[in-house]
C-alpha positions in Angstrom: 0.0 0.0 0.0 3.0 2.3 0.3 3.6 3.0 -3.4 1.6 4.9 -6.0 -0.2 2.6 -8.4 -2.9 3.0 -10.9 -6.4 2.6 -9.5 -7.7 -0.9 -9.7 -11.4 -0.2 -9.1 -13.7 -2.1 -6.9 -11.7 -5.3 -7.0 -8.7 -3.4 -5.5 -10.8 -2.0 -2.7 -12.1 -5.5 -1.9 -8.6 -7.0 -1.8 -7.4 -4.3 0.7 -10.4 -4.9 3.0 -10.0 -8.7 2.7 -6.4 -8.5 3.7 -7.3 -6.5 6.8 -10.0 -9.0 7.8 -7.9 -12.0 7.1 -5.1 -10.6 9.3 -7.6 -10.1 12.1 -9.0 -13.7 11.7 -5.4 -15.1 11.8 -4.7 -13.4 15.1 -7.7 -15.2 16.6 -8.5 -12.3 18.9 -12.2 -13.2 19.0 -13.0 -16.8 20.1 -15.5 -18.6 17.9 -18.0 -18.9 20.6 -18.0 -15.2 21.2 -19.0 -14.6 17.5 -22.3 -16.3 18.3 -23.3 -13.5 20.6 -25.6 -11.1 18.8 -23.7 -8.0 19.9 -20.4 -9.5 18.8 -21.9 -10.4 15.4 -23.3 -6.8 15.0 -20.0 -5.3 16.0 -18.1 -7.5 13.5 -20.5 -6.3 10.7 -20.0 -2.7 11.7 -16.2 -3.1 11.7 -16.3 -4.7 8.3 -18.5 -1.9 7.0 -16.1 0.8 8.4 -13.1 -0.9 6.8 -14.9 -1.0 3.4 -15.7 2.6 3.7 -12.2 3.4 4.6 -10.9 1.5 1.7 -13.1 3.6 -0.6 -11.7 6.7 0.9 -8.1 5.5 0.6 -8.7 4.7 -3.1 -10.2 8.1 -3.8 -7.1 9.8 -2.5 -4.8 7.8 -4.6 -7.0 8.1 -7.7 -7.0 11.9 -7.3 -3.2 11.9 -7.3 -3.2 9.6 -10.3 -5.7 11.8 -12.2 -3.5 14.8 -11.4 -0.4 13.3 -12.8 -2.1 11.8 -15.8 -4.0 15.0 -16.7 -7.1 12.9 -16.6 -10.2 15.1 -16.0 -12.5 12.2 -16.7 -11.1 10.1 -13.9 -11.2 13.2 -11.6 -14.9 13.7 -12.4 -15.5 10.0 -11.6 -13.9 10.6 -8.2 -16.2 13.5 -7.5 -19.3 11.4 -8.5 -18.0 8.5 -6.5 -18.1 10.5 -3.3 -21.8 9.5 -3.1 -20.8 5.9 -2.5 -18.7 7.0 0.5 -21.7 9.1 1.8 -24.0 6.1 1.4 -21.5 3.9 3.3 -21.4 6.3 6.2 -25.2 6.4 6.5 -25.3 2.6 6.4 -22.7 2.2 9.2 -24.6 4.8 11.3 -27.8 2.8 10.8 -26.1 -0.4 11.9 -24.7 1.3 15.0 -28.1 2.7 15.9 -29.7 -0.7 15.5 -27.0 -2.3 17.7 -27.5 0.3 20.5 -31.3 0.0 20.3 -31.5 -3.7 20.3 -28.5 -4.8 22.4 -28.2 -1.9 24.9 -24.4 -2.1 25.1 -22.6 -0.7 28.1 -19.0 0.2 29.0 -16.4 -0.9 26.4 -18.9 -2.1 23.8 -20.8 1.2 23.9 -17.5 3.1 23.6 -16.5 1.0 20.7 -19.7 1.6 18.8 -19.6 5.4 19.4 -15.9 5.4 18.3 -16.9 3.6 15.1 -19.6 6.2 14.5 -17.2 9.1 14.8 -14.6 7.3 12.7 -17.1 7.1 9.8 -17.9 10.8 10.2 -14.2 11.6 9.8 -13.9 9.2 6.9 -16.8 10.9 5.2 -15.1 14.2 5.5 -11.9 12.8 4.2 -13.8 11.6 1.2 -15.2 15.1 0.7 -11.6 16.4 0.8 -10.5 13.9 -1.8 -13.4 14.9 -4.0 -12.4 18.6 -3.6 -8.8 17.7 -4.7 -10.4 16.0 -7.7 -12.3 19.2 -8.5 -9.1 21.1 -8.7 -7.6 18.4 -10.9 -10.4 18.9 -13.4 -9.3 22.5 -13.8 -5.6 21.7 -13.9 -5.8 18.8 -16.3 -5.9 20.8 -19.6 -2.9 22.9 -18.5 0.8 22.0 -18.5 2.0 21.0 -15.0 3.5 23.7 -12.8 6.7 22.4 -11.2 5.4 18.8 -11.4 2.6 20.0 -9.1 5.1 20.6 -6.4 4.5 18.3 -3.4 0.8 17.2 -4.2 1.5 13.6 -5.3 3.7 13.0 -2.2 1.1 14.6 0.1 -1.6 12.4 -1.4 0.4 9.2 -1.0 1.1 10.0 2.6 -2.5 10.8 3.2 -3.6 7.5 1.8 -1.0 5.7 3.9 -2.2 7.6 7.0 -5.8 6.5 6.4 -4.6 2.9 5.9 -2.6 3.1 9.1 -5.4 4.3 11.3 -7.7 1.7 9.9 -5.2 -1.0 10.7 -4.9 0.4 14.2 -8.7 0.3 14.5 -8.7 -3.4 13.5 -6.0 -4.2 16.0 -7.4 -1.8 18.6 -3.8 -0.6 19.0 -3.1 2.7 20.5 0.6 2.5 19.8 -0.1 1.9 16.1 -2.6 4.8 16.1 0.0 7.2 17.5 2.6 6.0 15.0 0.3 6.5 12.1 -0.7 10.0 13.3 3.0 11.0 13.3 2.8 11.0 9.5 0.7 14.1 9.7 3.8 16.1 10.6 5.3 15.1 7.2 2.1 16.2 5.4 2.1 19.5 7.2 5.8 20.0 6.2 5.0 19.3 2.6 2.0 21.6 2.7 4.1 24.6 4.0 6.8 23.8 1.4 4.2 23.7 -1.4 2.8 27.0 -0.3 6.2 28.7 -0.2 7.3 27.3 -3.5 4.0 28.2 -5.3 4.1 31.8 -4.0 7.6 32.2 -5.3 6.6 30.8 -8.7 3.7 33.2 -8.9 5.9 36.1 -8.0 8.3 35.1 -10.8 5.6 34.8 -13.5 2.0 36.1 -13.3 1.1 33.4 -15.7 1.5 30.9 -12.9 -1.1 32.5 -10.7 -4.2 30.4 -11.7 -2.4 27.1 -11.7 -0.5 28.0 -8.5 -3.7 29.0 -6.7 -5.4 25.7 -7.6 -2.3 23.8 -6.4 -2.4 25.6 -3.1 -6.1 24.9 -2.7 -5.6 21.2 -3.4 -2.7 21.1 -0.9 -5.0 22.6 1.7 -7.5 19.7 1.2 -4.7 17.2 1.4 -3.5 18.8 4.6 -7.0 18.5 6.1 -7.0 14.8 5.2 -4.0 14.4 7.5 -5.8 16.3 10.3 -8.9 14.2 10.0 -7.0 11.0 10.0 -5.2 12.2 13.2 -8.7 12.7 14.7 -9.4 9.0 14.0 -6.1 8.0 15.7 -7.1 10.0 18.7 -10.4 8.2 18.8 -8.6 4.8 18.8 -6.3 6.0 21.6 -9.3 7.0 23.7 -11.0 3.6 22.9 -8.0 1.7 24.2 -6.9 3.9 27.1 -9.9 6.0 28.1 -7.6 9.1 27.9 -8.0 12.0 25.5 -4.8 12.8 23.8 -4.0 15.6 21.4 -1.9 13.9 18.6 -1.7 17.0 16.5 -0.7 19.8 18.9 
């Protein structure tokens, strides 16, 4: 997952999710008899749905970067339209969580887990919005020659996708350490964002003809920076789930 590849469509998303679920099964963290409990079954369905939603979000980020580098406005438009799938996925998870709370009346850790999943899907939906917003800038940039190879945008997008994948892995493992480690990548995204801003401003100063493309690059970099922030929020949710402590991972 750490390298930029061409988008592989739905089959690629399913492979990513299946890999996460298979890894979880191999660890055997949930005994077979526990899976027969209605609440455990509902929680497993919710977790699977969250992972599938997260895989859609991760794919949207990488596809936006691919469309940018390929000058592919058609693919970028498809990403914008595909945001509806992410929104639908978020609503479905919220429905499943509401049903579980209403029918099973969970308490303590189970309730905290369900509420955490609900907030995770909210953050994922917003990350999907940001990926679509990047794609909207790609549509405008596609017909024009690239400005300085789009500065740091491709690298920012790849880090953002890796960060989303990392926090989803931490959610599967319910691992606060992994969540903190994933969140640390946001510092790199912030660094690239500031470097992009500084470089683009200088390019616009040198040539007024760079202003429109430069402005769109800065806007896109802002959305990618927000993807890092939103992913860090998910990491903080996982830390709270595990420890019960509220930690600011993006001071």
